[in-house]
C-alpha positions as CSV (number, residue, x, y, z in Angstrom):
1,M,-27.6,-13.7,29.9
2,A,-26.3,-13.1,33.4
3,A,-29.6,-14.1,34.9
4,T,-29.5,-17.4,33.0
5,K,-26.0,-18.1,34.3
6,R,-27.2,-17.3,37.8
7,I,-30.1,-19.7,37.5
8,E,-27.8,-22.5,36.1
9,R,-25.4,-22.1,39.0
10,L,-28.3,-22.1,41.4
11,Q,-29.8,-25.3,39.9
12,I,-26.4,-27.0,40.2
13,R,-26.1,-25.9,43.8
14,I,-29.6,-27.1,44.7
15,K,-29.0,-30.5,43.0
16,E,-25.8,-31.0,45.0
17,E,-27.4,-29.9,48.3
18,L,-30.4,-32.1,48.0
19,A,-28.3,-35.1,46.9
20,Q,-26.2,-34.6,50.1
21,I,-29.3,-34.3,52.2
22,I,-30.9,-37.5,50.8
23,T,-27.7,-39.4,51.1
24,K,-26.9,-38.4,54.7
25,E,-30.4,-38.4,56.2
26,F,-32.0,-41.5,54.6
27,D,-31.1,-45.1,54.9
28,F,-32.8,-46.9,52.1
29,N,-32.9,-50.7,51.7
30,P,-29.5,-52.3,50.7
31,G,-29.1,-52.3,47.0
32,V,-31.3,-49.3,46.4
33,L,-29.7,-46.3,44.6
34,V,-31.4,-42.9,44.6
35,T,-29.8,-40.3,42.4
36,V,-30.7,-36.6,42.0
37,T,-30.4,-36.2,38.2
38,R,-31.2,-32.5,37.9
39,S,-33.2,-29.6,39.3
40,E,-35.3,-27.0,37.7
41,V,-36.0,-23.7,39.4
42,S,-39.2,-21.7,38.5
43,D,-38.7,-18.3,36.9
44,D,-39.6,-16.5,40.1
45,L,-37.3,-18.8,42.2
46,T,-40.0,-19.8,44.6
47,A,-40.2,-23.5,43.6
48,V,-37.8,-26.2,42.5
49,R,-38.5,-29.6,40.8
50,I,-36.0,-32.2,41.9
51,Y,-35.7,-35.1,39.4
52,L,-34.9,-38.4,40.9
53,S,-33.7,-41.7,39.4
54,V,-34.3,-44.9,41.5
55,Y,-32.6,-48.2,41.0
56,P,-34.1,-50.8,41.0
57,E,-37.2,-49.4,39.3
58,K,-39.5,-51.5,41.5
59,E,-38.5,-49.4,44.5
60,T,-39.5,-46.1,42.8
61,E,-43.0,-45.7,44.4
62,G,-41.7,-46.6,47.9
63,I,-38.8,-44.1,47.7
64,L,-41.0,-41.3,46.4
65,D,-43.5,-42.0,49.2
66,I,-40.8,-41.8,51.8
67,L,-39.4,-38.6,50.5
68,Q,-42.9,-37.0,50.1
69,K,-43.7,-38.0,53.7
70,Q,-40.5,-36.4,54.9
71,I,-40.7,-33.3,52.6
72,Y,-41.1,-30.9,55.6
73,F,-37.9,-32.3,57.3
74,I,-36.0,-32.1,54.0
75,Q,-37.2,-28.6,53.4
76,Q,-36.1,-27.5,56.8
77,I,-32.5,-28.8,56.3
78,F,-32.5,-27.3,52.8
79,N,-33.6,-23.9,54.1
80,K,-30.8,-23.8,56.6
81,R,-28.2,-24.6,54.0
82,M,-29.2,-22.1,51.4
83,E,-28.1,-18.4,51.6
84,M,-31.0,-17.1,49.7
85,R,-34.5,-15.8,50.6
86,P,-37.0,-17.0,49.8
87,V,-35.7,-20.5,49.5
88,P,-37.5,-22.5,46.7
89,R,-40.1,-25.0,47.8
90,I,-39.1,-28.6,46.9
91,R,-41.1,-30.9,44.7
92,F,-39.8,-34.4,43.9
93,V,-40.4,-35.8,40.4
94,L,-39.4,-39.1,38.8
95,D,-36.9,-38.6,36.0
96,E,-38.3,-40.5,33.1
97,S,-35.3,-39.8,30.8
98,V,-33.2,-42.4,32.6
99,R,-35.9,-45.1,32.0
100,E,-36.3,-44.0,28.4
101,A,-32.6,-44.2,27.7
102,D,-32.4,-47.6,29.2
103,K,-35.3,-48.8,27.0
104,I,-33.6,-47.4,23.9
105,E,-30.3,-49.0,24.9
106,R,-32.0,-52.4,25.4
107,S,-33.7,-52.1,22.0
108,L,-30.4,-51.3,20.3
109,Y,-28.7,-54.3,22.0
110,D,-31.6,-56.6,20.9
111,L,-31.3,-55.3,17.3
112,K,-27.5,-55.9,17.3
113,N,-27.9,-59.5,18.6
114,K,-30.6,-60.4,16.1
115,A,-28.4,-59.3,13.1
């Protein structure tokens, strides 16, 4: 139980740190919103998946490319900020849940307007 709470706190901290790094270090095109929605740390704490949501959706590929090309830079900043060793290796992943929720919401809206 204590280990689970520790991992939950760690995931929240990692999410906040990486959100700050992305916000401060990258200037995306005007109107582009990049959100860190969650993080998942591996059981051995050596890797972390960072789930991202990008708006508008058409910018997703470009944003993921930029972040992947700068992963070493991001990892360096992240390593300096974290007080743990080893620091988990970052991997960016598109958060599909936001897209799915939007799709469901649009479907419900369409059903409501047809009735």
